[in-house]
N, C-alpha and C positions, 0 to 999 in steps of 0.2 A: 578296804573297800575293793570290790571286784573291779575288773577292768572295764566292764560295761556300765557300771554305775555312774562314773563322771559323764558319760555320754547322755544318759537319761537326765541328770540334773542340769547339765549345760543346756540341753534342749528345753527343759522346763523354764530355766531362767530366761532364755532367749524368746520363748513363746510368750512369757509375761512382758518382756520388753516390746515384742511385736504388738501385743494387745494394748500396751500403753501408747505406742506410736500411733496406732489406729485411732485410739480414743482422743489423743491430742490433735490429730488431723481432723477428726469430727468436730472438735471444739473450735479449731481455727478455720474451718471451712467458710463461715460467713465473712471472714476477713480476706479470703482469697489466698491463704498461705498454707503450704504443706511442709511437713517435716519429713526428711528422708535420712533415717539413721541406719540404713541397711548394713553398713560396714560393721556396726557394733554387734550385729547378729552372728557374724562369722569370724570376727577378729580373734576371740579367745580360742575357738576351735582351730583356727589356722596357726596360731602362735604357740599353743600349749599342748594340744591333744595329739595323739597318734594320727597318722595319715588316714587310716581306715575310719577311725572314730570321727574325725573332722569331716570326712567326705559324707558320712551318714548324716551328720547334723546339717551340712550344707544342702544336701539333697532334700531332706525333710523340710527345712525352712524355706527353701526355694519352691518346693511343691505347695507349701501352705500359702506363700505369697501369691503364687500363680492362681491358686484357687480363690483367693480373696480379692485380688486386684485387677487381673487382666481378663480381657474377653476371650483370649485363646490360651492354650496351655503351652508353656515353654519359655517365653522371654525372660521372666524373672527367675526361673530356675536356672537358665543359662547365665544370667548376670550374677546371681548369688554364688553359683559354682565358680565363676570367674573371680569374684571377690575372694572367696576362700582360697583359690589357687594362688592369687596374688599374695595373700597373707602367708601361705606356706612358702612361697618363693622368698619372702622377706625374712622368714624365721632365722636363717643363719646369718643374715646381713645386719640385723639390728640387735642391740642389747636390750633385752626385755626389762631390765632394771632401770633403764634411763627413760624418764618420763617424756623428755623431748622427742626421742626417737619413736616412742609409741604414738605420740600425738602426730608427728609428721607422717608416719606410716598410715595412720588412720585417715588423715587429711588427704593424702595422695590417693588412697584406695577409694575414698568416698567421692573425690572429684572425678576419678575415672568412671565410677559407677554412674554419676550424674551425666557425664558426657555420653556414655553408652546408652543410658536410658533415654536421653534426648534423641539419639539416633533411632532407637527402636520405636519410640512412641510419639515423637514430636515432629517428624518430617512433614506431615500434612499441615502443620501450623507454622512452618519456618518463615513465612512471609508476613506474619502478623506481629505487629509491634508489641501488643499486649502479651503475647507468648514469651517474648524475650524479657519483658519486664517481670513477669511472674517467675520465669526461670531464674533471673538474677536474684530476686528476693528469696526464693526458696533455696537457691544454692548458697547464698551468703548466710542465711539463718542455719541451714543444715550443716554446712562446713564449720561454722563457729561452734555449734553444739557438739558435733563429733569431736572436734579438736579438744574441747573442754572435757567431755564425758568419757572418752576412750580410756585413759589411765584409771579413772575411777571405776568404770564398768569392769575392767580386767581385774583390778584389786578386789572388787566386791565378789566377783565369781570365784576368785582364788580363795578368799576368806570363807565363803559359803561352802565350797568344796572341802576346805580344811575342817570345817565343823562336822562334816560327814566322814572324817578320817581319810581324806584323799592326800596322799603324799606326793607333792609336786616334784620332789627330788628323785623319787623312784620312777616317775613317768619319763619314758624315753620317747620324745615326740617323733624321732626318725623312724621308729618301728611301726 
């Protein structure tokens, strides 16, 4: 498999995850609940892919999220790029074979994302009690799902890339 092919397939997998997250949020909208699984979009790119390839994926997905969700351009691009940077920072500090370390890394990154998104988008509602109730419910649900899904999502992407003859042992993520 060429060096650029994993970038394409990881982007496709994460675009499908993004579509699923948007559809789930559409279904949950009448109940006043939102899922935020943004760390799953860049976790694989940060932990397994080369720096340049991961940066391309983070920039593309951040741009897509900004085009879909925000009134202006830039906040989600910045947050997704920061998430990817955090995953790259964690790369030498965690053992990717240990499920607990993957889960805790994803949990910490998603919690940081939710805190930063609250600062970016929620400062106008900070005095409203309903805002904090909704934030608590969204955060609890999203953090639980991210903690559960992170190792499964990484394994799924690895297996799918292996079906396309991607050799994870030959990939040097430092380069």
